[in-house]
C-alpha positions in Angstrom: 0.0 0.0 0.0 1.3 3.5 -0.9 2.2 5.7 2.0 1.9 9.5 1.6 4.0 12.1 3.4 3.2 15.8 4.0 6.3 17.7 5.0 5.6 21.2 6.4 7.7 24.4 6.5 5.8 27.1 8.4 7.8 30.2 7.4 7.3 33.7 8.8 5.8 34.9 5.6 5.0 31.8 3.5 3.6 28.4 4.4 5.1 25.7 2.3 4.6 21.9 2.1 5.7 19.0 -0.1 3.5 16.0 -0.7 5.2 12.7 -1.5 4.0 9.2 -2.2 6.1 6.2 -1.1 5.8 2.6 -2.3 8.1 -0.4 -2.4 9.5 0.9 -5.7 10.5 4.2 -4.3 9.0 7.6 -3.8 7.6 10.3 -6.1 6.7 13.9 -5.5 3.0 14.7 -5.9 3.2 18.4 -5.6 4.6 21.6 -4.0 2.1 23.6 -1.9 2.5 27.3 -1.1 0.4 29.9 0.6 1.2 33.4 1.6 0.5 34.1 5.3 -2.3 36.4 6.1 -1.9 38.3 9.4 -5.7 38.8 9.6 -6.6 35.1 9.5 -5.9 32.4 12.2 -2.8 30.5 11.3 -4.4 27.1 11.9 -7.1 27.9 9.3 -4.4 28.9 6.8 -2.5 25.6 7.4 -5.7 23.7 7.0 -6.5 25.6 3.8 -3.0 24.8 2.5 -3.6 21.0 3.0 -7.3 21.0 1.8 -8.0 18.6 -1.0 -5.1 16.2 -0.2 -6.9 13.9 2.2 -5.9 12.7 5.6 -6.1 8.9 5.1 -2.7 7.1 5.4 -1.0 10.5 5.6 2.2 10.9 7.7 2.8 14.6 8.6 6.3 15.9 9.2 7.0 19.3 10.6 10.0 21.3 12.1 10.9 24.1 14.4 13.1 27.0 13.4 16.7 27.1 14.6 16.2 30.0 17.0 13.6 28.0 19.0 16.1 25.5 20.4 19.5 25.3 22.2 22.1 22.9 20.9 25.6 21.6 21.8 28.0 19.2 20.1 29.3 16.8 22.8 32.1 14.3 22.7 31.4 11.5 25.2 33.5 8.4 26.1 30.6 6.0 25.4 29.5 4.1 22.3 26.3 2.3 23.3 23.0 4.0 22.6 21.6 3.2 26.1 24.6 4.9 27.8 24.3 7.9 25.6 20.6 8.2 26.4 21.4 8.4 30.1 24.4 10.7 29.9 23.4 13.3 27.2 20.7 15.0 29.3 23.1 15.5 32.3 25.9 16.8 30.0 23.5 19.2 28.4 22.1 20.4 31.7 25.0 22.7 32.5 24.3 24.6 29.3 20.6 25.1 29.8 19.2 28.5 30.9 16.3 26.7 32.6 15.7 23.5 34.5 16.0 20.3 32.7 12.4 19.4 33.5 11.2 22.4 31.4 12.7 21.3 28.1 12.5 18.3 25.7 15.9 16.8 24.9 16.9 14.8 21.9 20.3 13.9 20.3 21.8 12.4 17.1 25.1 10.6 16.7 27.3 12.5 14.2 30.6 10.7 14.7 32.1 7.6 16.3 35.6 6.5 17.3 36.9 3.5 19.1 37.0 5.4 22.3 33.9 7.6 22.2 31.0 9.2 20.3 30.2 12.7 19.1 26.6 13.7 19.3 24.4 16.7 18.4 22.3 17.3 21.5 19.3 19.8 21.3 16.8 21.1 23.9 13.5 22.8 23.1 11.4 24.6 25.8 8.2 22.6 26.4 5.9 25.7 25.8 7.4 26.1 22.3 6.9 22.5 21.4 3.4 22.4 23.0 2.4 25.5 21.1 3.6 24.0 17.8 1.7 20.8 18.3 -1.5 22.6 19.4 -1.3 24.8 16.3 -1.1 21.8 14.0 -3.7 19.8 15.9 -6.1 22.8 15.5 -5.5 22.5 11.8 -6.4 18.8 11.9 -2.8 17.5 11.7 -0.9 15.2 14.0 2.8 15.2 13.0 4.7 12.0 13.5 8.0 13.9 13.4 9.0 17.4 14.7 12.5 18.0 13.4 14.8 21.0 13.1 14.5 23.3 10.1 18.2 24.2 9.5 19.1 20.5 9.3 16.5 19.5 6.7 18.3 20.8 3.5 21.3 18.6 4.3 19.3 15.7 2.8 19.4 17.4 -0.6 23.2 17.7 -0.5 23.6 14.0 0.4 21.2 12.9 -2.4 23.1 15.1 -4.9 26.5 13.7 -3.6 27.7 17.3 -2.7 29.4 18.8 0.3 31.2 15.6 1.4 34.7 17.1 1.2 36.2 20.3 2.7 34.5 23.0 4.6 30.9 23.6 3.3 28.1 26.0 4.4 24.4 25.7 3.7 22.6 29.1 3.9 18.8 29.3 4.0 18.2 33.0 3.4 14.7 34.1 4.1 13.0 37.5 4.4 13.8 38.0 8.1 16.1 35.1 9.2 19.1 33.3 7.8 20.0 29.7 8.9 23.7 28.9 8.7 24.9 25.3 8.8 28.6 24.3 8.7 29.8 20.9 7.5 33.4 19.7 7.4 34.1 16.7 5.2 30.4 16.0 5.3 30.2 16.0 9.1 28.0 18.5 11.0 30.0 21.1 12.9 27.4 23.6 14.0 24.6 25.9 13.0 23.2 29.3 13.9 20.1 31.3 13.0 20.7 35.0 12.3 17.9 37.6 12.8 18.8 39.0 9.4 17.3 38.4 6.0 16.6 40.0 2.7 14.2 42.5 4.2 16.4 43.6 7.1 17.5 47.2 7.4 21.1 47.7 6.6 20.9 45.8 3.4 22.9 42.8 2.2 26.2 44.2 3.5 25.0 43.8 7.1 24.0 40.2 6.4 27.4 39.4 4.9 29.2 41.0 7.8 27.2 39.0 10.4 27.7 35.9 8.3 31.5 36.3 8.3 31.6 36.6 12.2 29.2 33.6 12.5 31.4 31.4 10.4 34.5 32.4 12.3 32.7 31.5 15.5 31.5 28.1 14.2 35.0 27.3 12.8 36.5 27.6 16.3 40.3 27.6 16.1 40.2 27.3 12.3 40.2 30.9 11.0 39.9 29.9 7.4 36.5 30.6 5.9 34.6 27.9 4.0 35.2 27.8 0.2 31.8 26.4 -0.8 28.3 27.7 -0.1 24.9 26.2 -1.0 22.0 28.6 -1.1 18.4 27.8 -0.1 15.4 30.0 0.5 14.4 33.1 -1.4 17.9 34.4 -1.5 19.0 31.6 -3.8 17.1 33.1 -6.7 18.7 36.5 -6.5 21.9 36.7 -8.7 23.2 39.7 -6.8 23.2 37.6 -3.6 25.3 34.9 -5.3 27.7 37.4 -6.8 28.2 39.3 -3.5 28.8 36.2 -1.5 31.3 34.9 -4.1 33.1 38.3 -4.1 33.2 39.1 -0.4 33.8 35.5 0.9 35.9 34.4 -2.1 33.9 31.2 -2.3 32.0 29.1 -4.9 28.3 29.6 -4.5 25.7 27.1 -5.7 21.9 27.6 -5.5 20.2 24.4 -4.4 17.8 24.5 -7.3 20.7 23.8 -9.6 21.4 20.4 -7.9 20.3 17.3 -9.8 18.3 15.0 -7.5 17.1 11.6 -8.9 14.0 11.8 -6.7 12.9 15.2 -8.0 11.5 15.4 -11.5 12.9 18.2 -13.8 9.5 20.0 -13.6 9.9 20.6 -9.9 13.7 21.3 -9.9 13.3 25.0 -10.0 11.5 24.9 -6.7 14.2 23.0 -4.8 15.8 26.0 -3.1 12.5 27.6 -2.0 11.2 24.3 -0.7 14.6 23.1 0.7 13.3 22.6 4.2 10.1 20.7 3.5 11.6 18.8 0.6 14.6 17.8 2.7 12.2 16.6 5.5 10.1 14.5 3.1 13.0 12.9 1.2 14.9 12.1 4.4 11.9 10.2 5.8 11.0 8.6 2.4 14.6 7.5 1.4 16.1 7.2 4.9 18.9 9.6 4.1 21.9 9.4 6.5 22.1 13.0 7.7 21.7 14.4 11.2 18.0 14.4 12.1 16.0 14.8 15.3 12.5 14.0 16.4 11.3 16.2 19.4 8.1 14.3 19.9 9.4 12.6 23.1 8.3 12.1 26.6 5.0 13.6 27.3 4.9 14.9 23.7 5.3 11.5 22.2 2.7 10.8 19.6 1.1 7.9 21.6 0.8 10.2 24.6 -1.4 12.6 22.6 -3.7 9.7 21.9 -3.8 8.4 25.4 -7.4 9.3 25.9 -8.4 7.4 22.7 -6.4 4.4 23.9 -8.2 4.4 27.2 -11.5 4.5 25.5 -10.5 1.7 23.2 -9.3 -0.3 26.2 -12.7 0.2 28.0 -14.6 -0.9 24.9 -12.2 -3.8 24.6 -13.1 -5.0 28.1 -16.8 -4.7 27.4 -16.4 -6.6 24.2 -14.4 -9.3 26.0 -17.3 -9.7 28.5 -19.8 -10.1 25.8 -17.6 -12.5 23.9 -17.1 -14.6 27.1 -20.9 -14.9 27.6 -21.4 -15.7 24.0 -18.6 -18.3 24.2 -20.2 -20.0 27.2 -23.5 -20.3 25.4 -21.8 -21.7 22.3 -19.9 -24.1 24.4 -23.1 -25.5 26.0 -24.8 -25.8 22.6 -21.8 -27.6 21.2 -21.8 -30.0 24.2 -25.5 -30.8 23.5 -24.8 -31.4 19.8 -21.8 -33.5 20.6 -23.8 -35.8 22.9 -26.5 -36.2 20.2 -23.8 -36.9 17.5 -22.4 -39.6 19.8 -25.8 -41.4 20.0 -26.2 -41.2 16.2 -22.7 -42.6 15.7 -23.5 -45.5 17.9 -26.7 -46.3 16.0 -24.8 -46.1 12.6 -22.2 -48.5 13.9 -24.8 -51.0 15.1 -26.6 -51.0 11.7 -23.2 -51.3 9.9 -22.2 -54.3 12.0 -25.5 -56.0 11.3 -25.3 -55.3 7.5 -21.6 -56.2 7.0 -20.6 -58.6 9.8 -17.5 -59.7 7.9 -15.9 -56.2 8.1 -13.7 -56.0 11.2 -12.1 -52.6 10.7 -14.3 -49.6 10.9 -12.9 -46.3 9.6 -15.8 -44.4 8.0 -19.0 -46.3 8.2 -20.8 -44.2 5.6 -18.0 -44.5 3.0 -17.5 -48.2 3.7 -21.3 -48.8 3.3 -21.4 -46.8 0.0 -18.4 -48.8 -1.3 -20.0 -52.1 -0.4 -23.2 -51.1 -2.2 -21.4 -50.0 -5.3 -19.4 -53.3 -5.3 -22.6 -55.3 -5.1 -24.2 -53.3 -7.9 -21.2 -53.8 -10.1 -21.1 -57.5 -9.5 -24.8 -57.7 -10.2 -24.4 -56.0 -13.6 -21.4 -58.2 -14.5 -23.1 -61.4 -13.6 -25.9 -60.9 -16.0 -28.6 -59.1 -14.2 -31.9 -58.3 -15.9 -30.6 -54.9 -17.3 -27.2 -55.8 -18.8 -25.6 -58.2 -21.3 -23.8 -60.7 -19.1 -20.2 -61.8 -19.8 -21.4 -65.3 -20.6 -23.8 -64.0 -23.2 -21.0 -62.0 -24.8 -18.8 -65.2 -24.9 -21.7 -67.1 -26.5 -22.2 -64.5 -29.2 -18.4 -64.5 -29.9 -18.3 -68.2 -30.3 -21.1 -68.0 -32.9 -19.6 -65.0 -34.8 -16.0 -66.5 -35.0 -15.8 -69.0 -37.9 -15.1 -72.6 -36.9 -11.9 -72.8 -39.0 -10.4 -70.0 -36.8 -7.9 -71.3 -34.3 -8.2 -69.3 -31.0 -6.8 -69.9 -27.5 -8.3 -67.4 -25.1 -5.8 -66.6 -22.3 -7.4 -63.6 -20.6 -11.0 -62.3 -20.3 -11.7 -59.1 -18.3 -15.1 -57.4 -18.1 -16.2 -54.2 -16.4 -19.1 -51.9 -17.0 -17.7 -50.1 -20.0 -14.9 -52.2 -21.5 -14.1 -55.9 -22.2 -10.5 -56.8 -22.5 -9.4 -60.2 -24.0 -6.0 -61.6 -24.8 -5.2 -64.8 -26.7 -3.2 -66.6 -29.4 -4.0 -67.7 -32.9 -2.1 -69.0 -35.9 -1.5 -65.8 -38.0 -1.9 -62.1 -38.2 -4.7 -62.5 -40.7 -6.6 -64.7 -38.3 -6.2 -62.1 -35.6 -7.8 -59.5 -38.0 -10.6 -61.9 -38.8 -11.4 -62.3 -35.0 -11.5 -58.5 -34.7 -13.9 -58.2 -37.7 -16.1 -61.0 -36.2 -16.4 -59.2 -32.9 -17.2 -55.9 -34.6 -20.3 -57.6 -36.3 -21.9 -58.3 -32.9 -23.4 -54.8 -32.7 -22.7 -54.7 -28.9 -19.5 -52.6 -29.0 -19.0 -49.0 -30.1 -15.2 -49.5 -30.6 -13.1 -52.6 -31.3 -9.3 -52.1 -31.0 -6.7 -54.7 -31.9 -3.5 -54.3 -29.9 -0.1 -55.9 -29.1 -0.1 -58.2 -32.2 3.2 -60.1 -32.3 4.6 -63.6 -33.0 5.3 -66.0 -30.2 6.4 -69.7 -29.8 9.3 -69.3 -32.2 7.1 -67.7 -34.8 4.5 -70.5 -34.9 1.8 -68.5 -33.1 0.6 -64.9 -33.0 -0.5 -63.3 -29.7 -3.0 -60.4 -29.7 -5.2 -58.3 -27.5 -8.6 -56.8 -28.1 -10.2 -53.9 -26.3 -14.0 -53.7 -26.7 -15.8 -50.6 -25.7 -19.6 -51.0 -25.1 -21.9 -49.1 -27.3 -23.6 -47.8 -24.1 -22.5 -48.1 -20.5 -24.2 -50.1 -19.3 -25.6 -51.7 -22.4 -29.3 -52.3 -22.1 -31.5 -54.6 -24.0 
């Protein structure tokens, strides 16, 4: 059965979504959905309108939070087992949190392993932020299976296009008011930051480039060399002046994401790749299981099954009621089956008594009905073959043959077999011609529909000829 994915990107000015269909053969994009946000209309209604007409059956919803809604750290820990990491990461992250650990939801993703330890990306999101996001989508009639992180979503596109796996690479998602910056080194996540600057920010593009330079220096740590390759997403990817200014100021190669060739994206949709980089990356990662850092913040009290706890309790209550009804019905059925079984036992005893009286010579009883039927059929067959009132008896056939065959013909009959439809005889005579004469004589009786001469050969050192005749009755059984 096909599985459909709806990947959402709830931008500050535009709502975007990608609809995909997944089957055993792969996935295909059904459409890109876009709606400009209206400040005078409830956001839940706008999200609902965006998804109207695409159905809810068998639909898996994916959503994400912006980068400035969470806190993250890259931690290197001396553990390799997932269970140990799950226990240690929250405590290691606790010292970096501005609030109590109980007030956030924590998730982590392994981004590197060595023989002595593991490097993880650990994130924390305040519970009110996550709760508000889920309540908004639920008001729109959507229940997301995954709540990820928007800045990480476009990394799936680089992986599918086999780009950004060597050297220092930056993914920029430039929107109207925010810019997400993600740094990779040799394909491994190094850090990200969300700038409160975009295409519509006062100060122009020069301010954005200046802030971007300081951000990259901070993310690089001890390495003061700026990255040499940039991939652009968002609205800024479609502005040639943005590409030219980044290439000039940062002395780097700049590639808009809509120029990447992705096997999963048809050419008709390729122009939209940069604008829909977040939702497209979310959907393709889920559909194709792309190996990039990914998180799901639906954990703990926000886990999807917890949202449906009331429904589960109601189902459990109905289940217990149904079990009681089923038990009562089962008891009634059991009593009725017992009564029927006792009656069947009495009938079986009576059948066996009649069988023993009818066929006293039979000592082994397996199936009385089948054995009685077989005995009746055997008696009827014997009656027909022994010359009953309705059939030509084997003796009558022999008498007619003796009259039809000329006296000069030498015939020694070795075998004579009769059943209801066929007579088989085997014998010897003095020549091949004589065997043919016997066949013609039998054919003149008018009893048989078909007379076949078979296995004619010489025997007794060539002095005799053996033959076989197969005689098929004109009717089965033949009646007078």
